[in-house]
N, C-alpha and C positions, 0 to 999 in steps of 0.2 A: 268656684274653687273646689267644692265638694265633688263635682263631677270629674274634675281633673285628678283629684286624689284617688277616686274610685277607679278611674281608667289606669292610672299608674299602678295601683295595687293589683289590678287584673293582669297587667303585663308582667309584673314581678312574679305573681302566682303561676302564670303560664310558663314563665322561664324556668322556675324551679321544678315544675311538673315535667317539662320537656327534658331538663337536665337529668332528672331522676330516671326517666325512661331510658335515655341514652346511656347513663351510667350502668344501668342493669344489663345493657346489651354489650358493654365493652368486654373484650376477652380478658380472662384472668390467667395468670401463669401458674402452672402446677407441675409437679414432678412425675416422671414416668419411671417406675421401677424397671431395672434391667438385671442382667446376670451378675453384675458386680455389687450393686447396692440396692437393697430393698427395705421397706419400712413395715413395721408392725407395732401396734400399741405405742406409737410415738418414738420408737427406737429404730436406728439404722442397723442393718445386719444382713443376714442371708438365710433363706430356707434351704435346709439340707436334709438328706435322708440319713438317719443315724441308726444303724442296726444294733449297736451294742455300746456298752460303757467305754470300751477302749477307743472306739471311733469318736465318741463324744469328747474324751480327753484330748484327742488329737486336734479336734476342731477348736477346743478351748485354747490350746497353745497357738494354733495358726491365727486365730482371730483376736488374740490378746485379751481374752475375757475369762470369766470364772463361772463355776457351776451355779452359784447363788443367783447371778444375773440371768442365766439361762432358765433356771427354775422359775424365777419371777415372771419371765416372758411366756413360759409354757407350763402353767400349773398342772401338776399331776402326771405330765408326760415322761419326765425323767425316770420315774419308777419302772416304766415298762419298755420304753424305747421301741426299736424296730418300726419307726415311723418318721414322718417329717417333723423337724424341730427348727424353730427360729432361733438362730444364734446371734444375739446382739454383738456388734463390733465393739472392741475396747478402743479407747481414745488413741492409743499408739497405732492400731491398725488403720483407723480412719485417717490419721496423719500420713501413713505410708501411701494409702490410696491417693490422698491429695497431692503428695509429692510426685506421684506418677501421672498426675493430671486426670485421674479417674474420678468422675462425678456423674450423678444422675442427669439424664437429659430432661429438658423442660419442654412443655407444650403450652399452647394457648387455646382457650375455649371459654365461652360464656359460662357463667355459673350454672345455668339451667340447660347446658348443652351436653348430651350424651357423647361418649367416645366409643370407638370400636373396642371390644374386649380382647382382640388379638391385634398385634401390630402389623402394619404393612399388608392389609387385606387386599387381595386383587381378585378374589373369586369367592362366590357364595354358591354352595352346591344345592341349596334348597331354600325357598322363601316361604312366607306366610301364605297359606291357601290349602286347597283340597288335594290330597294325594290319594287317589281312588275314592274310597268312602270315608277316609279319615281326614280331619282338618289339622294341618301342620301349623302349630301355634307360634312359630318363630323362624329364625334364620339358622341354617347349618353352615358353619364357617370352617372349612378344612384347616387343620392345624396338626403338626406332628405330635406324637405322644410325648408328654412331658413338657411341652412348650408352655410358657406363662399365659395365664388368663388374668386379665386385669379388670378392676371395677370400672364400669362404664360411667359411673357418677358416684359422688360421695354419698354415704348412707349407713344404715345399720343392718347387719346380718340378722334376718328374722327366721331363717330356716336353713338347715344343712344336714346332709346325710344321704343315705341310699334311698332313692324313691322310684322303685319299679323301673319303667321304661326309660326314665331320665338318668338312671344310674346314680353316680355320685353327683349330687346337685346342691346348689345353694341359691337362696333368694336374698336380695338386698332391697330394703325399703328406702325410698327417696322422698323428697318433698313433693307436695301436690298429689299424693296418692299413687305415685308411680312405684313399681317394683320391677327389678331386672332379675332374670333367671338364667342360670348357667348350668347346662347339663352335660352328662357323659364324661365328667372329669376323671382322670386317673387318681387324683387326690384333691381334697378340699383342704386348704391351709388355714382358713379362718374358722371361727366358731360362732354359734348363735350368741347374739348380744354384742359382738364386736362392732365398733365403728370403723369404717374404712374410708379411705380417700380416693378420689378419682385418680386412676392410673396406678393404683396399688395392686400388687400381685395377690390374688385371692385363691387361686387354684392352679392345677396343672392339667392341660388338655389330655383327653383320652378317648376311650371307646367303651365305657362301661354302660350297662343297661341295654336297651334296645338300640343297637347301633351297628352299622356295617363297616365302619372305618373311623379312624381318629379325627375328631372334629369337636367344635364347641357349638352346642345348641343354645342359642341366645334369644331370650324373649324380653319384650317390654310390655308390662301389663299396667292398666289403670283401673282401679276398682274391680280387680280380678278379670278384666276383659283384655285379651291379647290384642295388641296393636301392631302395626307393621313397623318393625325397627328401621326399615329403610327410609321411613318418613322422619326419623329423628337423628340418624347418624350422618356425620359429615362426609361429603364427597361420595355419597351413595351411588350417584349416577355414573361414576367412573368404574364401579365394581362390576365384574363380569358375573352374570347370573347363569349358572349352568342349566338349571331346570326350573323355568318359570312355572308357577302353579296357577290353577284357576281360582281367582277370587274376584272381588268387586272391581279391581283395577285391571285384571288380566282375564278377559272372558274366554 
């Protein structure tokens, strides 16, 4: 009898272990920010460039919100302006969007799955590997100036600002020691300490720093070691690689 109970217990334990592993691999649904609806600090709204107070007042009217709400979302920014500001939508404006059938798109991916920082990628202009005597530490993804750059996975912004050849850059720290890096941006929208979600707009693509054209320089690092992002991104085999570089996979 004891042996039977032990056998049954083993089967039950194996079942729960197997179920746990499968559950971790099941895809989760998440939102993708678009030109109509974006998210920042848990609020829905839109990033816009605000040159002056008059333009700010116009946005407040258009989006049915008030200056106090905007100030709370952008501490210290309202005093200076001439920068990108996140304008949270008022409830009336959200209802208008809903009536028009406008909503954020959703996507599916496992919780530990990275996504492309740019939507609808068909071509990569440079990959991880040696360019002459220099080692290129990530992917170069062509993107028009000002196009959205999205967080490849949820995490916390641990660095942002102008960093030499990277130009306007930001780093996001993720679970298991991973960091993603996004370089050459026209503007960085989030700030150090912010928690961001997978698919959230974090920057606008550009050509700042050491760059010959508008693109997103994207890296995945683990314990400060650059890894090949193509090993982590979905459908990477379908993407055209314009300039393969010499590395341990491409001799």
